Backbone as a chain_set.jsonl record, in Angstrom:
{"seq": "KVGDDGFLMQIGTLSGNPVAAAAGLATLDILKRRGAYEKIFATGRELMQTLDRLLKEAGIPGQVMGEPPLFEVVFTTDTAPIRDYAGAARGDMDIARRFNALLRERGILKGEQKYYVSLAHTEDDIRHTKEAWASAIKVLVH", "coords": {"N": [[23.979, 23.943, -11.317], [23.241, 26.294, -12.962], [21.513, 26.027, -16.384], [22.731, 27.056, -19.739], [20.42, 28.547, -21.172], [19.777, 30.245, -19.404], [17.777, 28.745, -17.211], [16.998, 27.119, -14.699], [16.617, 23.116, -13.986], [13.902, 21.585, -12.743], [12.324, 19.025, -11.268], [9.674, 17.067, -9.889], [7.001, 16.17, -7.358], [4.977, 17.621, -7.875], [5.789, 19.909, -9.224], [5.154, 22.246, -10.022], [2.808, 22.409, -11.006], [-0.219, 24.378, -11.578], [-2.638, 22.686, -11.326], [-1.977, 20.06, -9.851], [-0.727, 21.611, -7.741], [-3.409, 22.585, -6.776], [-5.152, 20.46, -5.836], [-3.213, 18.571, -4.276], [-3.43, 21.106, -2.204], [-6.241, 21.056, -1.484], [-6.908, 18.621, -0.419], [-4.468, 18.529, 1.931], [-6.346, 20.227, 3.131], [-8.967, 18.785, 3.574], [-7.812, 16.81, 5.254], [-7.149, 17.81, 7.72], [-9.473, 17.869, 8.909], [-11.866, 17.006, 11.458], [-10.82, 13.81, 12.785], [-9.91, 12.68, 10.678], [-7.212, 11.83, 10.31], [-7.308, 9.917, 12.473], [-9.317, 7.678, 11.502], [-8.174, 6.812, 8.636], [-5.909, 5.416, 9.618], [-7.23, 3.81, 11.231], [-8.459, 2.572, 9.784], [-6.41, 1.41, 8.211], [-5.051, -0.548, 10.356], [-7.209, -2.425, 10.776], [-6.911, -3.521, 7.707], [-4.331, -4.254, 7.828], [-3.97, -6.213, 10.095], [-5.836, -8.132, 9.265], [-4.67, -9.203, 6.836], [-2.271, -10.22, 7.967], [-3.483, -12.27, 9.085], [-4.929, -13.622, 7.704], [-2.902, -14.769, 5.916], [-1.586, -16.341, 8.002], [-3.358, -18.122, 8.763], [-3.592, -19.421, 6.22], [-1.161, -20.562, 6.303], [1.069, -19.097, 5.006], [4.207, -18.176, 4.596], [5.38, -14.824, 5.545], [5.53, -11.247, 6.405], [3.744, -8.691, 7.605], [4.191, -5.228, 7.038], [5.186, -1.759, 7.429], [3.612, 1.678, 8.278], [-0.117, 1.713, 9.117], [-1.272, 3.826, 7.36], [0.387, 2.974, 5.018], [1.193, 0.252, 4.175], [2.707, -3.01, 3.452], [2.926, -6.313, 2.168], [5.716, -8.657, 2.765], [6.243, -11.432, 1.546], [7.777, -14.125, 3.18], [10.362, -16.238, 4.679], [11.793, -15.522, 6.697], [12.195, -14.4, 10.351], [12.971, -12.182, 11.517], [11.966, -9.052, 12.015], [11.177, -6.694, 9.642], [12.538, -3.784, 8.693], [13.737, -2.189, 6.947], [14.912, -1.61, 3.803], [16.351, -3.291, 2.44], [15.811, -5.74, 4.276], [13.457, -5.817, 2.725], [13.867, -6.533, -0.116], [15.175, -8.879, 0.627], [12.52, -10.944, 0.379], [10.281, -12.718, -1.526], [9.858, -12.209, -4.494], [8.713, -13.225, -6.45], [6.079, -14.412, -5.729], [5.271, -12.301, -4.78], [4.387, -11.134, -6.724], [2.721, -12.774, -7.982], [1.082, -12.72, -6.372], [0.019, -10.095, -6.105], [-1.056, -10.018, -8.63], [-3.228, -11.576, -8.945], [-4.648, -10.477, -7.022], [-4.91, -8.178, -8.981], [-6.603, -9.113, -10.658], [-9.079, -9.702, -9.292], [-9.726, -6.92, -9.191], [-8.664, -5.307, -7.144], [-6.86, -2.725, -7.162], [-3.937, -2.685, -6.796], [-0.72, -1.93, -7.188], [2.989, -2.869, -7.471], [3.854, -2.787, -5.185], [3.343, -1.764, -2.409], [0.549, -0.93, -0.165], [-2.053, 2.021, 0.176], [-4.028, 3.807, 1.794], [-6.922, 5.073, 1.955], [-9.449, 7.983, 2.818], [-11.377, 7.7, 1.426], [-11.884, 4.932, 1.051], [-14.548, 3.216, 1.203], [-16.425, 1.252, 3.569], [-17.57, -1.079, 1.547], [-15.471, -0.887, -0.119], [-13.619, -1.839, 1.738], [-14.266, -4.039, 2.367], [-14.492, -6.109, -0.174], [-11.685, -6.021, -0.563], [-11.187, -7.65, 1.467], [-12.106, -9.728, 1.146], [-10.998, -10.231, -1.433], [-8.161, -10.977, -1.05], [-8.806, -13.301, 0.492], [-9.647, -14.756, -1.532], [-7.221, -14.979, -3.109], [-5.316, -16.365, -1.492], [-6.243, -18.414, -1.356], [-5.827, -19.126, -4.061], [-3.153, -19.173, -3.976], [-2.033, -21.151, -2.113], [-2.524, -23.41, -3.745]], "CA": [[24.517, 24.993, -11.829], [22.339, 26.764, -14.368], [21.63, 25.66, -17.854], [23.012, 27.956, -20.784], [19.782, 29.071, -21.355], [19.523, 30.496, -18.053], [16.903, 28.306, -16.55], [17.012, 25.551, -13.54], [15.54, 22.102, -14.373], [13.476, 21.549, -11.549], [11.655, 17.345, -10.987], [8.946, 17.236, -8.45], [5.71, 15.487, -7.447], [3.947, 18.574, -7.772], [6.57, 20.154, -10.514], [4.494, 23.677, -10.227], [1.89, 22.548, -12.129], [-1.194, 24.645, -10.467], [-3.897, 21.617, -10.826], [-1.502, 19.314, -9.008], [-1.205, 22.14, -6.486], [-4.72, 23.357, -6.174], [-5.32, 19.078, -5.259], [-2.947, 18.801, -3.05], [-4.282, 22.045, -1.128], [-7.331, 20.356, -1.235], [-6.307, 17.122, 0.208], [-4.733, 19.233, 3.171], [-8.436, 20.838, 3.815], [-9.576, 17.092, 3.874], [-6.789, 15.705, 6.385], [-7.199, 18.414, 8.649], [-10.811, 17.859, 9.477], [-11.494, 15.978, 12.413], [-11.039, 11.9, 12.771], [-9.254, 12.059, 9.356], [-6.092, 10.6, 10.628], [-7.978, 8.543, 13.064], [-9.988, 6.901, 10.451], [-6.956, 6.328, 8.008], [-4.853, 4.763, 10.63], [-7.558, 2.837, 12.049], [-8.802, 1.637, 8.28], [-5.051, 0.336, 7.978], [-4.861, -1.477, 10.96], [-8.094, -3.561, 10.3], [-6.759, -4.249, 6.752], [-3.171, -5.393, 7.927], [-4.473, -7.656, 11.005], [-6.978, -8.993, 8.371], [-3.732, -9.64, 5.539], [-1.652, -11.116, 8.423], [-4.422, -13.569, 9.992], [-5.233, -14.41, 6.258], [-1.412, -15.314, 5.689], [-1.05, -17.42, 8.743], [-4.369, -19.118, 8.449], [-2.623, -20.629, 5.213], [0.356, -21.437, 6.399], [1.964, -18.786, 3.927], [4.992, -16.981, 5.291], [5.156, -13.351, 5.551], [5.428, -10.178, 7.165], [3.156, -7.196, 6.549], [5.276, -4.536, 7.445], [4.932, -0.562, 7.787], [2.49, 1.557, 8.998], [-1.416, 1.921, 8.909], [-1.919, 4.537, 5.899], [1.152, 2.71, 3.836], [1.697, -0.867, 4.239], [2.74, -3.803, 2.196], [3.212, -7.794, 2.97], [6.927, -9.25, 2.143], [6.781, -12.898, 1.352], [9.284, -14.15, 3.528], [10.703, -16.885, 6.018], [12.786, -14.628, 7.658], [11.288, -14.072, 11.66], [13.358, -10.775, 12.186], [11.192, -8.15, 11.863], [11.742, -6.222, 8.033], [12.52, -2.808, 9.16], [14.661, -1.45, 5.748], [14.617, -1.845, 2.084], [17.508, -4.343, 2.648], [15.143, -6.719, 4.844], [12.511, -6.009, 1.898], [14.396, -7.07, -0.428], [15.21, -10.813, 1.016], [11.254, -11.486, 0.265], [9.974, -13.531, -2.357], [9.272, -11.191, -5.248], [7.559, -14.201, -7.197], [5.017, -14.912, -5.212], [4.607, -11.113, -4.577], [3.849, -10.654, -8.099], [1.757, -13.364, -8.442], [-0.037, -12.711, -5.742], [-0.485, -8.94, -6.818], [-1.656, -10.316, -10.164], [-4.409, -12.335, -8.485], [-5.718, -8.777, -6.673], [-5.658, -7.22, -9.899], [-7.91, -9.716, -11.24], [-10.287, -9.328, -8.562], [-10.515, -5.782, -8.546], [-7.647, -4.519, -6.193], [-5.972, -1.946, -8.193], [-2.486, -2.317, -6.341], [1.103, -1.478, -7.934], [3.509, -3.671, -7.397], [4.454, -2.144, -3.911], [2.373, -0.829, -1.354], [-1.284, -0.118, 0.181], [-2.473, 2.894, 0.412], [-5.036, 3.685, 2.46], [-7.813, 6.618, 1.745], [-10.351, 8.179, 3.656], [-11.881, 7.236, 0.174], [-12.482, 3.723, 0.679], [-15.561, 2.796, 2.064], [-16.807, -0.02, 3.849], [-17.588, -2.143, 1.048], [-14.249, -1.136, -0.265], [-12.439, -2.677, 2.937], [-14.86, -5.74, 2.547], [-13.97, -6.448, -1.486], [-10.809, -6.066, -0.231], [-10.317, -8.992, 2.65], [-12.591, -10.859, -0.101], [-9.986, -10.757, -2.763], [-7.237, -11.761, -0.154], [-8.703, -14.356, 0.627], [-9.435, -15.623, -2.568], [-6.385, -15.141, -3.821], [-4.297, -16.42, -0.985], [-6.834, -19.976, -1.694], [-5.095, -19.783, -5.009], [-1.429, -19.404, -3.762], [-1.588, -22.133, -1.657], [-3.096, -24.661, -4.205]], "C": [[23.175, 25.178, -12.892], [22.61, 26.57, -15.767], [22.339, 27.183, -18.787], [22.13, 28.972, -21.261], [19.083, 30.032, -19.861], [18.798, 29.801, -16.935], [17.381, 27.091, -15.718], [16.38, 24.496, -13.868], [15.459, 21.565, -12.968], [12.534, 19.873, -11.722], [11.225, 17.177, -9.542], [7.703, 16.314, -8.489], [4.59, 16.765, -8.107], [4.366, 19.977, -9.452], [5.652, 21.925, -11.066], [3.435, 23.616, -10.852], [0.505, 22.682, -11.076], [-2.46, 23.804, -10.617], [-3.822, 20.795, -9.882], [-1.435, 19.705, -7.563], [-2.322, 22.344, -5.745], [-5.313, 21.483, -5.339], [-4.29, 18.625, -4.218], [-3.312, 19.734, -1.624], [-5.415, 21.637, -1.015], [-7.591, 19.409, -0.447], [-5.951, 17.889, 1.411], [-5.744, 19.68, 3.894], [-8.679, 19.375, 4.217], [-8.937, 16.679, 5.259], [-6.743, 16.952, 7.322], [-8.619, 18.116, 9.459], [-10.894, 16.57, 10.435], [-11.813, 14.583, 12.067], [-10.489, 11.591, 11.588], [-8.031, 11.187, 9.842], [-6.696, 9.15, 11.514], [-8.711, 7.399, 12.267], [-8.97, 5.932, 9.669], [-6.105, 5.327, 8.641], [-6.11, 3.466, 10.872], [-8.393, 1.823, 10.731], [-7.834, 0.584, 7.942], [-4.846, -0.775, 8.976], [-5.685, -2.501, 10.8], [-7.538, -4.147, 9.162], [-4.999, -5.248, 7.593], [-2.77, -6.5, 8.71], [-5.384, -8.697, 10.389], [-6.077, -9.922, 7.508], [-3.112, -10.371, 6.682], [-2.591, -12.16, 8.791], [-4.842, -14.167, 8.86], [-3.894, -15.382, 5.959], [-1.257, -16.387, 6.526], [-2.321, -18.777, 9.038], [-4.01, -19.934, 7.644], [-1.33, -21.35, 5.125], [1.428, -20.487, 5.328], [3.073, -17.86, 4.694], [4.984, -15.618, 5.034], [5.153, -12.505, 6.431], [4.225, -9.058, 6.426], [3.324, -6.474, 7.605], [4.013, -3.481, 6.675], [3.988, 0.228, 8.777], [0.896, 1.593, 8.002], [-2.21, 2.717, 7.563], [-0.857, 3.887, 5.038], [1.359, 1.364, 4.208], [2.079, -1.886, 2.926], [3.476, -5.467, 3.17], [4.618, -8.171, 2.136], [6.687, -10.566, 2.936], [8.034, -13.391, 1.674], [9.388, -15.286, 4.549], [11.04, -16.503, 7.16], [11.849, -14.104, 9.171], [12.066, -12.695, 11.977], [12.604, -10.213, 11.332], [12.259, -6.963, 10.398], [10.937, -4.951, 8.847], [13.208, -1.726, 7.9], [14.5, -2.156, 4.285], [15.5, -3.458, 1.923], [16.377, -5.473, 3.004], [14.042, -7.199, 3.44], [12.575, -7.151, 1.166], [14.64, -8.345, -0.985], [13.837, -11.61, 0.469], [11.235, -12.141, -0.934], [9.362, -12.787, -3.595], [8.238, -11.763, -6.257], [6.517, -14.432, -6.519], [4.549, -13.574, -4.765], [3.874, -10.853, -5.649], [2.735, -11.158, -8.266], [0.755, -13.286, -7.485], [-0.835, -11.15, -5.699], [-1.131, -8.827, -8.117], [-2.899, -10.879, -10.02], [-5.397, -11.325, -7.973], [-6.453, -8.547, -7.847], [-6.905, -8.254, -10.398], [-9.062, -9.924, -10.344], [-10.568, -8.264, -8.118], [-10.053, -5.14, -7.676], [-6.999, -3.939, -7.032], [-4.814, -1.416, -7.419], [-1.459, -2.38, -7.35], [1.651, -2.853, -7.334], [4.305, -3.843, -5.95], [3.398, -1.428, -3.031], [0.742, -0.799, -1.305], [-1.332, 0.673, 0.565], [-3.663, 3.088, 0.84], [-5.799, 5.271, 2.608], [-8.553, 6.435, 2.511], [-11.376, 7.767, 2.106], [-12.812, 6.059, 0.054], [-13.413, 3.29, 1.696], [-15.601, 1.183, 2.417], [-16.838, -0.98, 3.074], [-16.321, -2.191, -0.133], [-13.298, -2.068, 0.366], [-12.786, -3.942, 2.906], [-14.47, -6.564, 0.831], [-12.476, -6.841, -1.334], [-9.829, -7.286, 0.307], [-10.792, -9.747, 1.508], [-11.469, -11.749, -0.878], [-8.724, -11.496, -2.096], [-7.316, -12.882, -0.086], [-9.043, -15.349, -0.243], [-8.185, -15.985, -3.128], [-5.204, -15.83, -3.044], [-4.872, -17.97, -1.233], [-5.566, -19.912, -3.139], [-3.612, -20.03, -4.766], [-1.342, -20.367, -3.033], [-2.133, -23.629, -2.508], [-2.108, -24.759, -5.739]], "O": [[22.414, 24.349, -13.393], [23.677, 26.856, -16.308], [22.317, 28.286, -18.241], [22.551, 30.045, -21.694], [17.9, 30.278, -19.628], [19.068, 30.125, -15.779], [18.109, 26.211, -16.177], [15.225, 24.804, -14.162], [16.372, 21.215, -12.221], [12.004, 19.902, -12.833], [11.864, 17.142, -8.49], [7.391, 15.746, -9.535], [3.547, 16.555, -8.725], [3.645, 20.57, -10.254], [5.634, 22.477, -12.167], [2.963, 24.649, -11.327], [0.113, 21.876, -10.233], [-3.43, 24.235, -9.992], [-4.746, 20.51, -9.12], [-1.728, 19.046, -6.566], [-2.409, 22.332, -4.517], [-5.867, 21.53, -4.241], [-4.799, 18.27, -3.154], [-3.434, 19.346, -0.462], [-5.783, 22.053, 0.083], [-8.608, 19.435, 0.247], [-6.914, 18.088, 2.152], [-5.948, 19.52, 5.097], [-8.483, 19.026, 5.381], [-9.601, 16.269, 6.211], [-5.635, 16.81, 7.841], [-8.64, 18.193, 10.687], [-10.291, 15.503, 10.324], [-12.719, 14.188, 11.333], [-10.461, 10.407, 11.25], [-7.989, 9.962, 9.72], [-6.588, 7.94, 11.316], [-8.539, 6.221, 12.579], [-8.853, 4.722, 9.861], [-5.65, 4.403, 7.966], [-5.818, 2.286, 10.674], [-8.781, 0.658, 10.824], [-8.039, -0.571, 7.569], [-4.498, -1.88, 8.561], [-5.149, -3.601, 10.661], [-7.506, -5.374, 9.254], [-4.776, -6.446, 7.767], [-1.907, -7.356, 8.516], [-5.638, -9.813, 10.843], [-6.378, -11.102, 7.331], [-3.4, -11.554, 6.506], [-2.014, -13.241, 8.674], [-5.167, -15.349, 8.974], [-3.977, -16.6, 5.807], [-0.827, -17.428, 6.029], [-2.162, -19.945, 9.392], [-3.978, -21.126, 7.95], [-0.745, -22.171, 4.419], [2.447, -21.012, 4.879], [2.715, -16.877, 5.342], [4.384, -15.339, 3.996], [4.723, -12.925, 7.505], [3.964, -8.761, 5.26], [2.918, -6.696, 8.746], [2.98, -3.662, 6.03], [3.596, -0.264, 9.835], [0.743, 1.533, 6.782], [-3.25, 2.416, 6.977], [-1.116, 4.254, 3.892], [2.228, 1.541, 5.062], [1.835, -1.65, 1.743], [4.126, -5.637, 4.202], [4.627, -7.993, 0.918], [6.788, -10.851, 4.129], [9.069, -13.306, 1.012], [8.455, -15.326, 5.351], [10.761, -16.909, 8.288], [10.836, -13.429, 8.989], [11.552, -12.093, 12.919], [12.446, -10.577, 10.167], [13.447, -6.653, 10.307], [9.811, -4.828, 9.329], [13.117, -0.508, 8.052], [13.924, -3.204, 3.994], [15.125, -4.47, 1.33], [15.996, -6.148, 2.048], [13.798, -8.358, 3.107], [11.986, -8.224, 1.298], [14.525, -8.848, -2.103], [13.958, -12.79, 0.136], [12.326, -12.156, -1.503], [8.132, -12.83, -3.605], [7.281, -11.178, -6.765], [5.754, -14.908, -7.36], [3.398, -13.562, -4.327], [2.75, -10.361, -5.545], [1.754, -10.497, -8.608], [-0.369, -13.737, -7.708], [-2.008, -11.012, -5.352], [-1.631, -7.813, -8.602], [-3.712, -10.717, -10.93], [-6.582, -11.241, -8.295], [-7.664, -8.575, -8.065], [-8.084, -7.898, -10.413], [-10.074, -10.39, -10.867], [-11.283, -8.081, -7.133], [-10.783, -4.278, -7.187], [-6.423, -4.671, -7.837], [-4.565, -0.219, -7.278], [-1.63, -3.038, -8.377], [0.949, -3.732, -6.836], [5.112, -4.723, -5.651], [2.766, -0.431, -3.381], [-0.051, -0.671, -2.238], [-0.698, 0.706, 1.619], [-4.536, 2.482, 0.219], [-5.374, 6.277, 3.175], [-8.738, 5.353, 3.067], [-12.502, 7.523, 2.538], [-13.877, 5.941, -0.553], [-13.104, 3.04, 2.861], [-15.071, 0.232, 1.843], [-16.255, -1.983, 3.486], [-16.135, -3.151, -0.881], [-12.474, -2.818, -0.157], [-12.062, -4.878, 3.245], [-14.16, -7.753, 0.902], [-12.042, -7.85, -1.89], [-8.711, -7.724, 0.037], [-9.974, -10.411, 0.871], [-11.147, -12.931, -0.99], [-8.315, -12.545, -2.593], [-6.415, -13.659, -0.401], [-8.879, -16.547, -0.01], [-7.991, -17.109, -3.591], [-4.144, -15.966, -3.655], [-3.992, -18.827, -1.319], [-4.56, -20.621, -3.125], [-2.976, -20.948, -5.285], [-0.198, -20.796, -3.183], [-2.13, -24.733, -1.963], [-2.254, -25.71, -6.507]]}, "num_chains": 1, "name": "protein.A"}
């Protein structure tokens, strides 16, 4: 329904903001470049495999889930694959919050949910992430 003033409220990611729209279009141009998606997926797979391996080696129960450009770890003893919100919500949120805080202390600026892989991530960024995970996991197990 249109309001009394004749306008309809619209809320969204870009919300008609010309700067955000220009940034979105520029991002699409970059993603159209040959090999862009292959690189993002390869980086994500490498990170997912490393995190999964580090958790297993430390004996910390969890599942690294999602797609390579956008993934997360859910700390759980559940062995059934997590495929939805309900499964993820059964994870141990206390350990997740602690792990994320440890990562931020180590310079990994991750929110409470999800890793976002970008073409901007360099080999140094990837190395730093792996080192931060290893260091944070050592704290979790002690």
